[in-house]
N, C-alpha and C positions, 0 to 999 in steps of 0.2 A: 190696181184698184179702181183708178179714177176713171176707166173705160165706162163702168157702169154710170158714174156721176155725169160724164160728158154727154153720153147717150140720153140720159134723163133729162138735162138741161136743154139739150136741143130738141127733145120732144115737148117739152114744157113750153118753150119759146115760140112754138108754132100754135098753141092752144089759144093764145090771145089774152087779153086782160078779162074778158067777160067770163071766159072759162075758167081761168084761174081764180077768179072771185068766187067760185062754186066750191072750191076746194075745201076741205076742214082745215083747220089752223096746223094740224101735224097727221101724217099718216106714213106709214111704212111698209115694207115687204121685205121677205127673206129671199135672196137669190143664191143659187149653188153654181159653182164653177169647178167641176171636179168634186174634189172633197171638201173644198173651201166653202164655207157658208158666210154671206155678207148681210148686213142688214142695211137697206137703202131707207132713207127717213127724207120726207118732204116737209119743209117748214114753209108756212104762209104767214107772213105779218101785214096787215094792212096799216101803211105809214099815213096814209090820208085817203079821202073818198076817191081820189084818182090815181094813187100809187100804191103798188104792191111789192114788198120785198119776199122773193122765193130763194130757199137754200136748200140744196141737195146734199145730204150727209151720207157718207158709207162707212160703215164700221165693221171691221174684221176682228173677231175675239180670236186670241191665241191660247190663252192660258190663265186660269186663276185671275180673272180681271184684267190681264194684260191684253191690249189690242192695239189696232191702228185705226186712225179716223182721218178722213179726208172730206173736205167740203167745197163746194162751189156755189155760186149764186148769182141772181141778178134783179134788177129792180124793173119793173114794167109799168107803163103808165096808160091811161085810159084810152091813148091814141096807139096802142100796142108797140111803143118805142120803148127799147130795152137798153140798159147800162149793166154792164158786168160789175159785180162787187168786188171791191179791193180785198186784199188778205186781211186788212185790219177791219173791215166791215164782217168778215166771216169768221173771225178769231174766236169768237164764243161757240161755234159749232165745230171748231176743228182741233 
């Protein structure tokens, strides 16, 4: 499941601070892999005028509200320097 998240993170890191600033606070899309459907959500939080936190979350629903969630993220500054988020920083998303 995390391949979708990893690819999305890698793509977003190439967009740069200015491009990410234009993203909405939350967006998602449903992707299919065979019969499985996953929702990929992108969260953007502006920590300060020159820092953004980006989290990519994947959710796969199994049955009656049971599912699996996985998230990764990074912080980017206005100079396009990125720092990966720790598990503690993304805990609320996974």
